[in-house]
C-alpha positions as CSV (number, residue, x, y, z in Angstrom):
1,M,-70.3,7.5,-36.0
2,T,-68.4,4.9,-36.5
3,T,-64.2,5.1,-37.7
4,Q,-63.7,2.2,-40.3
5,T,-60.0,1.0,-39.3
6,P,-58.4,0.2,-43.1
7,V,-57.6,-2.8,-44.3
8,D,-53.7,-3.6,-43.2
9,L,-51.8,-4.4,-46.6
10,P,-48.2,-5.3,-46.9
11,V,-46.6,-3.0,-49.0
12,K,-43.8,-5.9,-49.4
13,P,-45.1,-8.7,-51.1
14,R,-46.5,-11.2,-49.0
15,V,-45.7,-15.4,-49.7
16,L,-47.1,-18.0,-47.7
17,I,-44.5,-21.1,-47.4
18,A,-46.2,-24.5,-46.4
19,D,-43.6,-26.8,-45.3
20,D,-43.9,-29.3,-42.1
21,S,-39.8,-29.1,-41.4
22,R,-38.7,-25.7,-39.0
23,I,-35.2,-25.7,-40.4
24,V,-36.8,-25.6,-44.3
25,R,-39.9,-22.9,-43.4
26,A,-36.7,-21.3,-41.3
27,T,-33.8,-21.5,-44.2
28,L,-36.5,-20.0,-46.9
29,I,-38.0,-17.1,-44.3
30,K,-33.7,-16.4,-44.4
31,H,-33.7,-16.2,-48.2
32,I,-36.3,-14.1,-48.6
33,E,-36.4,-12.0,-45.2
34,G,-36.3,-8.0,-45.7
35,M,-37.7,-8.3,-50.2
36,F,-40.9,-10.4,-49.5
37,E,-43.6,-10.4,-46.0
38,F,-44.1,-14.3,-45.5
39,R,-46.7,-16.5,-43.4
40,E,-45.8,-19.8,-42.5
41,A,-47.5,-23.0,-42.7
42,L,-47.1,-26.5,-41.2
43,D,-48.6,-28.4,-43.2
44,G,-51.3,-28.3,-46.5
45,E,-54.5,-27.7,-44.8
46,Q,-53.4,-24.9,-42.6
47,A,-51.9,-23.2,-46.2
48,W,-54.8,-24.0,-47.9
49,E,-56.9,-22.2,-44.8
50,S,-53.8,-19.1,-45.4
51,L,-54.5,-18.4,-48.6
52,L,-59.1,-18.4,-47.8
53,V,-58.3,-15.7,-45.1
54,D,-55.1,-13.2,-46.3
55,P,-55.9,-11.5,-49.8
56,S,-52.5,-9.9,-49.9
57,I,-50.2,-13.2,-50.2
58,R,-49.4,-13.2,-53.8
59,V,-46.7,-16.3,-54.4
60,V,-47.1,-19.7,-52.8
61,I,-44.2,-21.9,-51.1
62,T,-44.7,-25.5,-51.1
63,D,-43.0,-28.8,-50.0
64,L,-45.0,-32.0,-51.5
65,T,-44.7,-33.9,-48.6
66,M,-46.5,-32.8,-45.5
67,P,-48.6,-34.2,-43.2
68,K,-53.0,-33.7,-43.6
69,L,-53.0,-32.2,-47.5
70,D,-49.6,-32.9,-49.7
71,G,-48.1,-30.8,-51.8
72,Y,-49.9,-32.3,-54.1
73,G,-53.2,-32.0,-53.0
74,L,-52.6,-27.9,-51.5
75,L,-52.1,-27.7,-56.0
76,K,-55.2,-29.3,-57.2
77,R,-56.8,-27.4,-54.2
78,I,-55.5,-24.0,-55.8
79,R,-55.7,-25.1,-59.3
80,E,-59.7,-25.9,-58.9
81,S,-60.9,-22.9,-56.5
82,K,-63.3,-21.0,-57.7
83,I,-61.7,-17.8,-56.2
84,S,-59.4,-16.2,-58.9
85,R,-57.5,-14.9,-56.4
86,I,-56.3,-18.1,-55.3
87,R,-57.2,-20.1,-58.6
88,D,-54.2,-18.2,-60.5
89,L,-51.4,-17.9,-57.5
90,P,-48.0,-18.9,-59.0
91,V,-47.0,-21.9,-56.5
92,V,-43.8,-22.5,-56.4
93,V,-42.6,-26.0,-55.2
94,V,-40.1,-26.8,-52.8
95,S,-38.4,-29.8,-53.6
96,G,-35.0,-32.3,-52.8
97,S,-34.4,-33.0,-56.3
98,D,-34.6,-31.8,-60.0
99,E,-35.1,-34.7,-62.1
100,R,-36.6,-33.7,-65.4
101,E,-39.3,-36.7,-64.4
102,E,-39.9,-34.8,-60.7
103,R,-40.4,-31.8,-62.6
104,E,-42.6,-32.6,-65.4
105,R,-45.0,-34.4,-63.0
106,V,-45.0,-30.6,-60.5
107,K,-45.9,-28.7,-63.5
108,A,-48.6,-31.0,-64.9
109,A,-50.1,-30.5,-61.4
110,G,-50.2,-27.2,-61.6
111,A,-47.3,-25.8,-60.2
112,T,-45.7,-22.2,-61.1
113,D,-41.8,-23.3,-60.8
114,L,-40.0,-25.6,-59.1
115,I,-36.8,-25.3,-57.0
116,T,-33.6,-27.5,-55.1
117,K,-33.2,-27.2,-51.2
118,G,-30.2,-25.9,-51.6
119,I,-31.4,-23.1,-53.6
120,G,-29.4,-19.7,-53.6
121,T,-30.8,-16.7,-52.4
122,A,-29.9,-14.3,-54.8
123,Q,-31.6,-17.1,-57.7
124,L,-35.0,-17.5,-55.2
125,L,-35.1,-14.0,-54.6
126,S,-35.0,-13.4,-58.8
127,R,-37.9,-16.1,-58.9
128,L,-40.2,-14.6,-56.4
129,D,-39.6,-11.3,-57.4
130,I,-40.7,-12.4,-61.6
131,L,-43.5,-14.3,-60.0
132,S,-44.8,-11.2,-57.4
133,K,-45.0,-8.8,-60.6
134,L,-46.0,-10.2,-63.4
135,V,-49.1,-12.0,-61.3
136,G,-51.8,-9.8,-60.5
137,T,-55.1,-9.8,-60.3
138,Q,-57.2,-10.3,-64.1
139,R,-59.1,-7.6,-62.6
140,E,-56.4,-4.7,-61.7
141,F,-55.8,-5.2,-65.4
142,E,-59.0,-5.0,-66.4
143,H,-59.4,-1.6,-64.4
144,S,-56.0,-1.0,-65.5
145,L,-56.8,-1.2,-68.9
146,E,-60.2,0.3,-68.9
147,T,-59.0,3.6,-66.8
148,L,-56.7,4.3,-69.3
149,V,-58.5,4.0,-72.6
150,R,-61.0,7.1,-70.9
151,N,-57.6,9.0,-70.7
152,M,-55.8,8.3,-73.4
153,A,-56.5,12.0,-74.9
154,S,-55.4,13.8,-71.5
155,G,-52.9,11.6,-69.6
156,P,-49.4,11.3,-70.0
157,Q,-48.2,9.4,-72.7
158,L,-44.5,6.6,-71.5
159,P,-42.6,5.7,-74.5
160,L,-42.4,3.0,-76.1
161,L,-38.9,1.8,-78.3
162,A,-39.2,2.9,-82.2
163,P,-39.9,0.0,-84.3
164,E,-36.6,1.1,-86.3
165,A,-34.5,0.8,-82.7
166,L,-36.3,-2.4,-82.1
167,S,-33.7,-5.4,-83.5
168,G,-30.4,-3.2,-82.5
169,H,-31.5,-3.4,-78.9
170,L,-32.8,-6.6,-79.3
171,E,-29.6,-7.8,-80.4
172,K,-27.9,-6.5,-78.5
173,L,-30.1,-8.3,-75.3
174,L,-30.3,-11.7,-77.1
175,A,-26.4,-12.2,-76.9
176,Q,-26.7,-10.8,-73.4
177,A,-29.2,-13.6,-72.4
178,V,-26.9,-16.3,-74.7
179,S,-23.4,-15.3,-72.6
180,A,-25.5,-15.4,-69.4
181,R,-27.4,-19.0,-70.0
182,K,-30.3,-17.0,-69.3
183,N,-33.8,-17.6,-70.9
184,F,-34.9,-15.2,-73.8
185,V,-38.8,-15.0,-74.2
186,V,-40.4,-13.1,-77.3
187,L,-44.2,-12.3,-77.1
188,N,-46.0,-11.3,-80.2
189,V,-49.5,-9.8,-79.0
190,R,-51.9,-9.7,-81.8
191,I,-55.7,-7.4,-81.0
192,G,-58.5,-7.6,-82.6
193,I,-62.6,-7.2,-82.6
194,R,-65.0,-9.4,-83.7
195,H,-68.6,-9.4,-83.8
196,V,-71.5,-12.8,-83.8
197,A,-72.8,-12.0,-86.5
198,L,-69.8,-11.6,-88.6
199,E,-67.2,-14.3,-89.7
200,G,-63.7,-13.8,-91.2
201,V,-60.9,-11.8,-89.6
202,A,-61.4,-9.8,-86.5
203,A,-61.2,-5.9,-87.1
204,V,-58.4,-3.7,-86.1
205,P,-59.5,-2.0,-82.7
206,P,-60.1,1.7,-82.7
207,A,-56.6,3.9,-81.7
208,S,-57.4,4.9,-78.6
209,V,-57.0,0.9,-77.7
210,V,-54.1,0.2,-78.9
211,N,-52.2,3.2,-77.6
212,A,-54.4,2.0,-74.2
213,I,-53.2,-1.6,-74.4
214,G,-49.0,-0.8,-75.4
215,Q,-49.0,1.4,-72.3
216,L,-50.6,-1.1,-70.2
217,L,-48.4,-2.9,-71.5
218,L,-45.3,-0.5,-70.7
219,R,-46.7,0.1,-67.2
220,T,-47.0,-3.7,-66.1
221,V,-43.3,-5.0,-67.5
222,R,-39.9,-4.9,-65.4
223,E,-37.7,-1.9,-66.8
224,T,-35.5,-4.1,-68.2
225,D,-38.3,-5.4,-70.8
226,V,-39.0,-4.1,-74.1
227,V,-42.4,-3.1,-75.3
228,S,-42.4,-1.8,-78.9
229,Q,-45.3,-1.4,-81.5
230,T,-45.0,-3.6,-84.3
231,G,-47.9,-2.5,-86.4
232,E,-51.3,-1.6,-86.7
233,A,-52.7,-3.6,-83.6
234,E,-49.8,-5.6,-82.7
235,Y,-47.1,-5.2,-80.4
236,T,-43.6,-7.3,-79.8
237,L,-42.7,-8.1,-76.2
238,V,-39.3,-9.2,-75.1
239,T,-37.5,-10.1,-71.3
240,S,-35.1,-12.6,-70.7
241,G,-34.4,-14.3,-66.8
242,I,-37.7,-16.0,-66.8
243,N,-38.9,-19.4,-67.8
244,A,-41.4,-20.1,-70.1
245,E,-44.4,-20.9,-67.8
246,A,-43.5,-17.5,-65.7
247,A,-44.3,-15.7,-69.0
248,R,-47.1,-17.7,-70.0
249,I,-49.0,-16.5,-66.9
250,F,-48.4,-12.9,-67.9
251,A,-49.3,-13.0,-71.4
252,Q,-52.1,-14.9,-70.5
253,R,-53.7,-12.2,-67.5
254,I,-52.9,-9.4,-70.7
255,C,-55.1,-11.7,-73.1
256,R,-57.6,-11.9,-70.5
257,A,-57.9,-8.2,-69.6
258,I,-57.7,-7.2,-73.0
259,S,-60.9,-9.7,-73.4
260,S,-63.2,-8.9,-70.7
261,A,-62.1,-5.3,-70.6
262,H,-65.8,-3.2,-70.5
263,L,-64.7,-0.7,-73.4
264,V,-67.6,-1.8,-76.3
265,K,-70.8,-1.4,-75.1
266,D,-72.5,-3.9,-78.0
267,D,-72.6,-7.2,-76.3
268,R,-72.3,-9.1,-79.6
269,M,-68.3,-7.8,-80.1
270,S,-66.2,-9.0,-78.1
271,F,-62.2,-7.4,-78.2
272,I,-59.4,-10.7,-78.9
273,A,-56.1,-10.8,-77.4
274,S,-53.3,-13.2,-79.2
275,C,-50.5,-14.1,-78.3
276,G,-47.7,-15.9,-79.8
277,L,-44.8,-17.4,-77.2
278,V,-41.2,-18.4,-78.3
279,S,-38.8,-19.4,-75.8
280,L,-35.3,-19.9,-76.5
281,Y,-34.1,-22.4,-73.8
282,E,-37.7,-24.3,-73.2
283,G,-38.8,-24.2,-76.7
284,G,-35.6,-26.3,-78.4
285,H,-34.6,-22.9,-80.0
286,E,-31.5,-22.4,-79.0
287,A,-29.7,-22.1,-82.3
288,A,-32.4,-19.3,-83.5
289,G,-31.4,-16.2,-84.3
290,L,-33.1,-13.0,-83.1
291,A,-35.4,-13.0,-86.5
292,Q,-36.4,-16.5,-86.4
293,L,-37.6,-16.3,-82.6
294,R,-39.7,-13.0,-84.2
295,E,-41.2,-14.3,-86.7
296,L,-42.2,-17.9,-85.2
297,A,-44.0,-16.0,-82.4
298,A,-45.6,-13.1,-85.3
299,R,-46.8,-16.5,-86.3
300,R,-48.4,-17.7,-83.6
301,A,-50.0,-15.1,-83.2
302,V,-51.8,-15.0,-86.1
303,L,-52.6,-18.3,-86.1
304,G,-54.4,-17.4,-82.7
305,L,-55.9,-14.0,-84.3
306,N,-57.0,-16.4,-87.4
307,H,-59.1,-18.6,-85.0
308,A,-60.4,-15.8,-83.0
309,L,-58.8,-17.3,-80.0
310,T,-57.6,-15.0,-77.0
311,G,-55.0,-16.5,-75.0
312,V,-51.4,-17.8,-75.1
313,V,-50.3,-19.9,-78.8
314,G,-47.1,-21.4,-77.6
315,R,-45.6,-24.7,-79.7
316,E,-48.7,-26.5,-77.6
317,E,-51.2,-24.4,-79.1
318,S,-49.6,-24.2,-82.4
319,D,-48.8,-28.5,-82.7
320,A,-52.6,-28.8,-81.6
321,F,-53.8,-26.1,-84.5
322,E,-52.1,-28.4,-86.6
323,R,-53.2,-31.5,-85.7
324,G,-56.7,-30.1,-86.6
325,E,-57.6,-30.4,-82.7
326,P,-59.3,-27.8,-81.1
327,V,-57.7,-24.7,-78.5
328,F,-60.3,-22.9,-76.2
329,D,-59.9,-19.3,-75.2
330,L,-58.3,-18.6,-72.4
331,A,-60.6,-16.0,-71.2
332,P,-64.2,-15.8,-69.5
333,A,-66.6,-14.8,-72.3
334,K,-67.5,-11.2,-72.3
335,G,-69.8,-10.3,-69.5
336,G,-68.2,-12.2,-67.1
337,G,-68.8,-15.6,-68.6
338,A,-67.7,-18.9,-67.0
339,Q,-64.2,-20.5,-68.5
340,V,-63.7,-23.8,-70.0
341,P,-65.8,-25.9,-68.1
342,D,-64.2,-28.7,-65.6
343,L,-64.6,-32.6,-66.1
344,A,-66.9,-32.8,-62.9
345,T,-68.6,-30.3,-64.8
346,L,-68.7,-31.9,-68.1
347,L,-69.9,-35.1,-67.0
348,K,-72.3,-33.7,-64.9
349,W,-73.7,-32.4,-68.3
350,I,-73.4,-35.3,-69.9
351,K,-75.5,-37.1,-67.2
352,E,-78.7,-34.3,-67.9
353,G,-78.4,-34.8,-71.4
354,R,-77.4,-31.6,-72.3
355,R,-75.2,-32.9,-75.3
356,E,-74.8,-29.4,-77.2
357,E,-73.4,-28.1,-74.2
358,V,-70.6,-30.4,-74.1
359,L,-69.2,-30.6,-78.0
360,P,-67.2,-27.2,-78.4
361,H,-65.5,-28.8,-75.0
362,I,-65.1,-32.1,-75.8
363,G,-61.3,-32.7,-76.7
364,K,-61.2,-31.0,-73.2
365,L,-63.1,-33.8,-72.1
366,S,-61.9,-37.1,-73.7
367,K,-57.9,-35.4,-73.1
368,E,-58.6,-35.8,-69.4
369,L,-60.2,-39.0,-69.5
370,Q,-58.0,-40.8,-71.7
371,P,-55.5,-42.1,-68.5
372,L,-58.6,-43.8,-67.4
373,V,-58.9,-45.5,-70.4
374,D,-55.6,-46.2,-70.7
375,L,-55.6,-47.9,-67.0
376,L,-59.2,-49.8,-68.6
377,L,-57.0,-51.0,-71.7
378,K,-54.5,-52.1,-69.8
379,Q,-56.2,-54.2,-66.7
380,G,-58.2,-55.9,-69.4
381,R,-55.2,-57.7,-71.0
């Protein structure tokens, strides 16, 4: 009889550090060792190979300038990967510059965060800790939700903050965040059920599902975060000290877990999870009070729910709705269907004459091709 050796999974989260500078790698390792396990890569190609063979990696830290495959090339491969555990990994870019243009460029390329090479230990550890905890795999969330729904009747319940105590508690958190110049994020999560044969506002899910979602939120967030049920199928979640992108990643995974979990047997029915997101310092709301932040988050969540959108509704999505532009679901279709197709797939469908399949994604196609059109127009002058 053969004895199988158990897979050696690290107890601490594992971070992949990709940089061709031995000094930079050693400095980063000195910052994180003790709290994180680490794996090193001397270039982008080596980093990519590590991601393929090591499923325990939870965060990637990468330089932009590397031989063989640079940071932008590595980011592109990660974000276009067909392997979901790789595609959804948080990627932190290390740069010698903290200029706004540099930050916007790396964010546009798919980076989760940008840090400068002179970052302090405490700040780096805080960012990595947040990312490693907020970002689990979608399947883990789905499985947790399915298990919670099955066990709601007999399992122990974690206490949510009572709605009547919410405002006073949040006022204190907001004041602390403002005093420390930390970001303050409000997430409003709305859940509904839609049926392919019915139109209009989504129906309210069963209480067991709503309660399980609250438990999932509570078990997923940090101890310092706040979760409260503020409506029949509505939750308010507040966190501080993280950037809006990290909060968006977390919210996207919750939305995907809710919509993808196998909670109903009728294939014509599916769950909608719309999350309104408001960020104090990264959304231009520095002067807003708590009531305004909560109202805006709720308004965005309702906007998404009324449009049957599963995903995060932040400022960009809200503006798109107001302009009448399409906003696509961020979760896969029920039954494991594909996500919004990439540009190459859409162009392939056009060549194959699959017009009806392309039309729902025409907004994405025009957005992706716009830089090319602009370039052709400039050359034609």
